[in-house]
C-alpha positions in Angstrom: 125.2 136.4 12.4 121.5 136.2 13.6 121.3 134.4 16.8 117.5 135.4 17.1 116.8 132.4 14.5 118.9 130.1 16.4 117.1 130.9 19.6 113.7 130.4 18.1 114.8 127.2 16.4 115.9 125.6 19.7 113.5 127.3 22.1 111.4 124.1 22.6 114.6 122.1 23.4 115.8 124.9 25.8 112.3 124.9 27.6 112.4 121.2 28.1 115.9 121.2 29.3 115.2 124.1 31.7 112.3 122.4 33.1 114.3 119.3 33.6 117.0 121.4 35.4 114.2 123.0 37.7 113.0 119.8 38.7 116.5 118.4 39.5 117.7 121.3 41.6 117.0 120.4 45.1 117.0 123.8 46.4 113.8 124.5 44.3 111.4 122.4 46.7 108.2 124.2 45.5 108.2 122.0 42.2 107.8 118.8 44.0 103.9 119.1 43.7 103.8 120.8 40.3 103.0 119.5 37.0 105.4 120.0 34.1 102.9 122.5 32.4 102.8 124.3 35.8 106.5 124.9 35.8 106.8 125.6 32.1 104.1 128.4 32.3 105.1 131.7 30.4 108.7 130.8 29.7 108.1 130.3 25.8 106.7 133.7 25.7 109.9 135.0 27.1 112.1 133.3 24.9 110.1 134.5 21.9 110.5 138.2 23.0 114.1 137.7 23.7 114.6 136.5 20.2 113.2 139.8 18.9 115.4 141.6 21.1 118.6 139.8 19.6 117.4 140.3 16.0 118.7 143.3 14.3 115.9 143.2 11.6 112.7 143.0 14.1 111.4 145.5 16.6 112.4 144.6 20.1 109.4 143.1 21.9 110.4 144.2 25.4 106.7 144.6 26.4 106.2 140.9 26.0 109.2 140.2 28.2 107.6 142.7 30.9 104.3 141.0 30.6 105.5 137.5 30.6 107.7 138.1 33.4 105.0 139.7 35.5 102.6 136.9 34.8 105.5 134.4 35.8 105.9 136.4 39.3 102.2 136.3 40.0 101.9 132.6 39.1 104.9 131.8 41.4 103.3 133.6 44.3 100.2 131.6 43.9 102.4 128.4 43.6 104.3 129.2 47.1 107.5 129.8 45.6 110.1 131.7 47.8 112.2 134.4 46.2 115.3 132.5 46.2 113.7 129.7 44.3 112.7 132.2 41.5 116.2 133.5 41.3 117.6 130.1 40.9 115.1 129.5 38.0 116.4 132.5 36.2 119.9 131.5 36.8 119.3 127.9 35.5 117.5 129.7 32.5 120.5 131.8 31.5 123.0 128.7 31.8 120.5 126.7 29.7 120.3 129.3 26.9 123.8 129.7 26.8 124.7 126.0 26.6 122.5 125.7 23.7 123.9 128.7 21.8 127.6 127.9 22.6 128.3 126.4 19.3 126.8 129.2 17.3 128.5 132.0 19.6 132.0 130.3 18.9 131.4 130.9 15.3 130.5 134.6 15.6 132.9 137.7 15.7 133.7 139.1 19.2 131.6 141.8 18.5 128.3 139.7 17.8 129.2 137.6 20.8 129.6 140.4 23.2 126.5 142.1 22.0 124.4 138.9 22.2 125.6 138.3 25.7 124.9 141.7 27.0 121.4 141.7 25.5 120.6 138.1 26.8 121.9 139.2 30.3 119.9 142.6 30.1 116.6 140.9 29.0 117.0 138.0 31.9 117.8 140.8 34.6 114.9 142.8 33.4 112.6 139.7 33.5 113.7 139.0 37.1 113.3 142.5 38.3 109.7 142.4 36.8 108.8 138.9 38.2 110.1 139.8 41.7 107.9 143.1 41.4 104.8 141.1 40.6 105.6 138.2 43.2 106.0 140.9 45.8 102.5 142.4 44.9 100.9 139.0 44.6 102.1 138.1 48.1 101.1 141.6 49.5 97.8 140.9 48.2 97.6 137.5 49.8 98.5 139.3 53.2 95.7 141.6 52.7 93.2 138.9 52.0 94.5 137.0 55.1 94.0 140.2 57.4 90.7 140.6 56.1 89.9 137.0 56.8 91.4 137.1 60.2 89.5 140.4 60.9 86.1 139.0 60.0 87.0 135.5 61.8 87.9 137.6 65.0 84.7 139.4 64.9 82.7 136.2 64.5 84.8 134.7 67.4 83.9 137.7 69.5 80.2 137.6 68.9 80.3 133.8 69.4 82.0 134.2 72.8 79.8 137.2 73.8 76.7 135.0 72.8 78.2 132.1 74.8 78.6 134.1 77.9 75.0 135.6 77.6 73.7 132.1 77.2 75.8 130.6 79.9 74.7 133.6 82.3 71.1 133.0 81.1 71.1 129.4 81.7 72.7 129.5 85.2 69.8 132.2 86.2 67.4 129.8 84.8 68.8 126.6 86.8 69.0 128.6 90.0 65.3 129.1 90.5 64.3 125.4 90.4 67.3 124.3 92.1 66.7 126.6 94.9 63.2 125.3 95.5 64.6 121.5 95.4 67.0 122.3 98.1 64.4 124.3 100.1 62.0 121.5 100.1 64.6 118.6 100.7 65.7 120.8 103.8 62.2 121.3 104.9 61.5 117.6 104.8 64.5 116.6 106.8 63.9 119.0 109.4 60.2 117.7 109.6 61.1 114.1 109.8 64.0 114.6 112.2 61.6 116.7 114.5 59.1 113.9 114.4 61.6 110.8 114.7 65.1 111.8 115.9 66.4 108.4 115.1 64.8 108.2 111.6 68.2 108.6 109.8 69.4 105.1 111.2 65.9 103.8 110.2 65.1 104.9 106.8 67.6 104.7 103.9 65.4 107.1 102.0 66.3 109.9 104.3 69.8 109.4 103.6 69.1 109.6 100.0 67.4 112.9 100.6 70.3 114.2 102.4 72.6 113.2 99.3 70.1 115.2 97.1 70.3 118.3 99.5 74.1 118.1 99.6 74.5 117.9 95.8 72.0 120.5 95.2 73.8 122.8 97.5 77.2 121.9 95.5 75.3 122.6 92.2 74.0 125.8 93.4 77.4 126.9 94.6 79.1 125.9 91.3 76.4 128.0 89.4 77.0 131.1 91.6 80.7 130.6 91.1 80.2 130.4 87.2 78.0 133.6 87.3 80.7 135.1 89.2 83.3 134.4 86.5 80.9 135.5 83.8 80.5 138.8 85.6 84.0 139.5 85.8 84.9 138.6 82.3 82.1 140.6 81.0 83.4 143.6 83.0 80.2 143.7 85.2 81.6 143.0 88.4 81.8 146.4 90.4 83.3 147.3 93.7 81.5 149.1 96.3 84.3 150.3 98.7 83.5 151.4 102.2 85.3 151.9 105.5 85.5 148.4 106.8 86.6 147.0 110.3 89.0 144.3 109.5 89.3 142.3 112.6 85.4 142.2 112.9 85.1 141.1 109.3 87.8 138.3 110.0 85.9 137.1 113.2 82.6 136.9 111.2 84.2 134.7 108.6 85.9 132.5 111.3 82.5 131.9 112.9 81.3 130.5 109.5 84.2 128.4 108.8 85.1 127.1 112.5 82.4 124.2 112.2 84.1 123.0 108.9 87.5 122.7 110.7 86.0 121.3 113.9 84.3 118.4 111.8 87.8 117.4 110.5 89.5 118.1 113.8 91.6 120.9 112.4 92.9 123.6 114.7 92.4 127.1 113.6 95.2 129.6 114.6 94.6 133.2 114.2 97.3 136.1 114.5 95.7 139.5 113.7 97.4 141.7 116.4 99.0 143.8 113.5 96.2 143.7 111.4 95.0 147.3 110.3 92.2 148.5 112.3 90.1 149.8 109.2 90.6 149.8 105.6 88.8 151.3 102.6 87.7 148.1 100.6 84.4 146.0 99.4 83.8 144.2 102.6 81.6 141.6 100.7 84.3 140.8 98.2 86.9 140.9 101.0 84.7 138.2 103.1 84.5 136.2 99.9 88.3 136.0 99.5 88.7 135.1 102.9 86.0 132.4 102.9 87.3 130.8 99.9 90.7 130.5 100.9 90.0 129.2 104.3 87.4 126.8 103.0 89.9 125.6 100.5 92.7 125.1 103.2 90.3 123.2 105.1 89.3 120.9 102.1 92.6 119.7 101.5 94.1 119.4 104.9 93.3 116.0 106.5 95.2 116.9 109.7 97.2 119.7 111.5 96.2 123.2 111.6 95.1 126.4 109.3 97.0 129.4 110.1 95.5 133.0 109.5 97.7 135.8 109.8 96.9 139.6 109.0 99.5 142.6 109.2 100.0 146.0 107.9 102.9 146.3 105.5 103.2 149.8 105.0 101.2 153.2 105.0 99.7 151.9 101.5 99.3 148.2 101.9 98.1 145.3 104.2 98.2 141.6 103.8 96.2 138.4 104.7 97.9 135.1 104.8 96.5 131.5 104.9 98.7 128.5 105.4 97.7 125.0 105.9 99.2 121.6 106.6 97.6 119.8 103.8 98.6 117.9 100.6 100.2 120.9 98.8 100.6 121.8 95.3 103.1 120.7 92.6 105.1 123.3 91.0 103.5 122.7 87.6 100.1 123.1 89.1 100.9 126.2 90.8 101.0 128.2 87.4 97.2 126.8 86.7 95.7 126.8 90.0 94.0 130.3 89.4 92.5 129.1 86.1 88.7 128.3 86.3 87.7 124.5 86.7 91.5 123.6 87.2 91.9 120.8 89.8 95.1 118.9 90.5 94.1 115.3 91.2 97.0 114.0 93.4 95.3 112.3 96.2 92.0 110.3 97.0 90.7 113.2 99.3 91.0 115.5 96.2 89.0 113.3 94.2 86.1 112.9 96.7 86.1 116.5 97.8 83.1 118.8 96.8 85.5 121.6 95.2 84.3 123.2 91.9 88.0 124.3 90.7 86.4 128.0 90.7 87.2 129.1 94.2 90.9 130.1 93.7 89.9 131.5 90.2 87.3 133.9 91.8 89.8 135.0 94.3 92.3 135.8 91.9 90.1 137.8 90.0 88.6 139.7 93.0 92.1 140.6 94.2 93.1 142.0 90.8 89.7 144.0 90.7 90.9 145.3 94.0 94.2 146.4 92.8 95.8 143.9 95.0 98.1 140.7 94.6 97.9 137.2 95.4 100.9 134.6 95.7 101.3 131.0 96.4 104.0 129.1 98.0 103.7 125.3 98.3 105.2 121.9 98.4 103.9 118.6 97.8 103.0 116.9 101.4 104.0 119.9 103.2 101.0 122.5 102.8 100.5 125.7 100.9 100.5 129.4 101.9 98.5 132.0 100.1 99.2 135.6 100.6 97.1 138.2 99.5 98.3 142.0 99.3 95.8 144.7 99.3 95.9 148.5 99.3 94.6 150.2 102.5 
């Protein structure tokens, strides 16, 4: 018996039944958004070539099987099929073919049936192998394209970030000049008015407005300076200038600047620096900046009590500075974010009304890192905070 003719005669019915089976298989999810023709694709070509393989009178057209299977795998890769779904497709194809040929196979001899089954299995196995090969190549090509797109996108993002940093830095520099003039003239005007009439603050409301302009101008200038500091660090332009530094003299200098702020809020400053190193090799300006930011932050968020400053030598390689306050404290979730730029935890009315910029601790963290040091925070809400900075001697 020539089963090839039977296969050709029933090929349309086989294709239709196979497409229905694929749609009904819930484990082949990729077909949910595909049309009938999209699922059907190259299967008729595979069946036609399979018929030539089964025929004893025609030349086996295995090349068509190979080409159609390669096309099938490439198409399935584009359609988003998973390998398991393709394997299930071919298992369904084998089942449908044998179900349509079953009656004819029962009429053939054992030798004819065995030959037909082997050839069908061989052709389908070859089709699966070729299909998987082209499917894999198609997915690899997609990955290469994605990598290329990601590379281009990353280059563009890098360029935009760099341009944004340059623009931010340029804008900050442009703002500083007129802002400095505004602050200078407002300050000069206030001093002149007070020298002429000491009671003028209580007499003229416009003087209070100018004082508000002066205060906000100084805050804006500090914000610009802090932004420039962050920008310089991120751009790798912040450089240290280490020198032999007298630690206790530097601490006393910072305390003289900070003490009026503490006195205004009636906070006591407690200093314990007996065990502080006499001299260290560090950037004195950056160390002063770290101390000033930590102490001013402690004062800003403390309404009553004290600010405690400690300094001591840890070992022959390290020393530490510790600033403790009795302020509002920091929640556990916020402690992981307080060193990020512009982050401020709004937990109390005094925080909302404070003149903080959200950059002080971010700058401290980056300076400590630049100086090969480490900063840690220990805090509880309502019980104050402790910031400990460890630096190399």
